[in-house]
C-alpha positions, 0 to 999 in steps of 0.5 A: 500499500502506498500513498502519494508519489513523492515528487507530486507536489513539486510537479504539479506547482510547476504544471499549474503554471505551464497549463495556465500560461499555456491557455488561449488568450481568453484564458487570461480572464480572471474566471478561465485562469480560476477554472484551470485551476480549480479543474487541476486541483480536482484531478490532482486530488482525485489521483492521489484520493485513489478516485479515478472517477473524479479524476477523469470528469476534471480531466475532460474539463481541463481538456476544454480549457487547455490546448491539446498539444500542451505537455502539461496536460498531456503528461496528466492523460498519461497519468491517468491512462497508467492508473487504468492500466492502459499502459502502452498508451501512458508510455506514449504520452508521458514520453510525449510529455518529456518525463524521464524515463528513470528508476522509479518515473511514471515513465518507467513504471509504465514501461516496465509494467507494459511488458512485464503484462503484455503477454499476461493472460486475461479473466473477468469476474464480476468486480475483478479483472485478473491477469496472470503469466500464461502457465501453471498459474491459470490454477489460481484463478478459480480460487482466486476469483472466489477470494475476490468476491468473497473479500468484496462482499465482506468489505461492503458488509464491514466498511461499507464501501464497494470500489467505484468506476469499474472492475479491480484490476489484479496482475500477479507477477512471476518474481520479486524482480517483477515486482520491484520493477512495477512497484516502488520498492527496489528489490532489496527492500523486498529481499529485507521485509519479504514483501510479496504483494502490493496495492498501489496505483489502483491496483493489486499487486501479487507475487505468483506462489512459485516464487517463494521458496516453502510458498506463502499464503496467497489468497489471505494476501489477495484479500489483505491487498483489497481490503488496503484498496478499500481503505485508500479509496474510502478515506481519499487516501488519508489513512496512515500506514500504521491504521492501514496495516492493522486493518488489512491484516486483521481484515485479510481472512474475512473472506473465509468468514472470521476475521482476525484469523491471520496472525500466526502463532510466531508472531504472536510470541515475538510480540509478547517478547518484546513487549517484555523487552519494552522494544516494540516498533512505534506507530510513527516509525511505521511511516511510509511503509511497514515494508520499508522497516530495517529487518523482517522481525521488526515488520513482523512485529509492527503487524503484530502490534497493528493487528491488535490495535484493530482488534481492540477497537472492533471489541469495544465499538464493533466495525463501527469503530473503523468506519468512524476512524475512516471517516474522520481520516477522510474530513482531514482529522489527524490518526489521533484524533480520529482514533479519540472519535473512534473509541470515545477517550484521548489517545493516551488512554487509548494506548494504555488500553491497547497495551493492556489488551495485548497484555491479556493475550495468550502468549506462547511460552517459548519464542517460535521460530519466525516463519519468513518469506524466503524467495526461490533465488534466495533459499539456499537450499531451503526450497527442498528441491533436493529431497528424495521423492516418494518418502520425502527423504531430506536432511537440510530441515533440521538446521531450523533446531536449536536444541542440539540433542534433538537435532543430532536424534532427527538427523539419526532418524532420517539417515535410518528413514533412509536406510529403511529402518523405520522402527529405529528411526521411529524411535529417534524421532520420538525422542527428538519429539520428546524434547521440543514437542510441537516447536519445530514443523521439521520434527513433527512432520518427519516423525509423522511420516515415520509413524505413518509407514508404520501404520500408526495413524492415531499417533501420526494425526495426533503429532500432525494436529499438534504442529498445526496448532502452532503453525496453522496453514502449513501445506506439508503438514496439511498434506500429511494429514490428508493423506491419513484422512483420504485413506480413512475416507472422511472426505469432509475432513480431508477436504479441509486439509487439502484446501489448507494446502492448496490455500499456500502451495496451489501447484502440487499435484498431489493437492488436486488429484486428492481434491479430484477424488474427495470431489467425486465423493462428495458429489461436487462435479463442477469442483471436481472438473477445475482439480482435474484440469489443474492436475493435468496442466501441472503434471502432463497428464491427459485428465482420462489420465488425472481421474484414473490415478485419482481413483487409486489414490491413497487406497494403500497404505503404503502411499500414505508415507509419500510412495508413488505421489505424483510429481509436478512437471517442473518448477513448482513448490514441493508438497513437503514444504511450510507455509511462510507469512508476510505481505 
């Protein structure tokens, strides 16, 4: 999310002079000069306030006053073309207006965006235009559109706003470098903070899950960025970043029902530790963007802090409290005055009440390893592509384990499992698991896989569910749990597990093949058709071949540990990789 371009104010002063002096002789009349100034002010305010309907109206009126060839007028025509997604036209207009082709200029942004998206596929729903790279991103489409339409309805209910002036544009990019080119964040800032999506220029920009070594919660991320769009438009872009991020983080899960589900236990543990150490991030340091904080830990902490600001406002004043904050800010109040109006107390008392609210939260007893977004190019082995397929053997997973005795036991367990000494491996993993409990998803999942090979399904399920309490949404854990539930023919619970895996790693063929079987058993014909198509795209199999594989899937207990699991054709996150948060 971003606010006004830093050079807009200086640019406007110069262009205002050009517009007025470029007008025809009759424009020397004071009334005409005043009208030109007023229309320019409306145009600027419309663009900066994300109100393109007003901006377009002001531009049409301005075109009646200013000569057609005026560079200043052409500049604004180019700006509006860029904001409306007409990138090639924006490039032509901004070039004619004499805009410099340099990093972060509107001309460079228009050129890079046009180049990156020129071969994108386009799908439209009632309220959204979804553009994505040709290829496996096609599997995202139906789930993305459902998520977007659901969060559209939820924000209409909660914040009372629907975007005016047409459908919302959503652009999926291949990787972090492309995201840096179509936004104003540098690649280094994206690496540091783990930013994988942005809401800016009246659109949503989202990185494909394939670019992240361990996947990420891409559906919540789509919803998160849409909430930013609603807040920006409804407030005329006057909400400060700390309130912006708090609302977006808390409301991002509303597309799937309840709000407030987006904060993971590791973030809560971090908040507890930093609060105890009195090293919280002040609200003012979150400006102009949480993505610009010096470390990923600070960014994660800031999200947790502002999450509980919104949690407190909703708990005491409901959605009316959030609407009041937005309305007060739209009317020009400061952030503190807006919060005071919403909660009915001075800001100092609000801060004390907020801190007291945080202290009541159930902080984990231990500081859990932070879930970070790791870009594939920076993964250094963390993408687990070197894992031996089938039984999912790998040794690099235990680097996160800080307790050396537990790490050694886990490593020994993996050595034994590699040599097919499964019972002995389970004994070593049991010792490691006893030492650390659910603290590390790597130990939990490897122990569970060993238990699956021994057909100790109840024990494996207990280990996996314990891990999900600490690391909710991890695709690998949900896939392993899904195998157990599918083998037991518990179709509804298996569906939940595999859909959770899909919400983080949509490119795992096993997820779509398992869901094909599940949808068939539940009589969900339309849903089955889309999972068959997705699995065919990801594996290269024919659609009948996918269905044949689905009917055989998980009928043999030996498959529970990963044997005969379908593999992707190439360049897809592995099914056993954990989810990473971050926006």
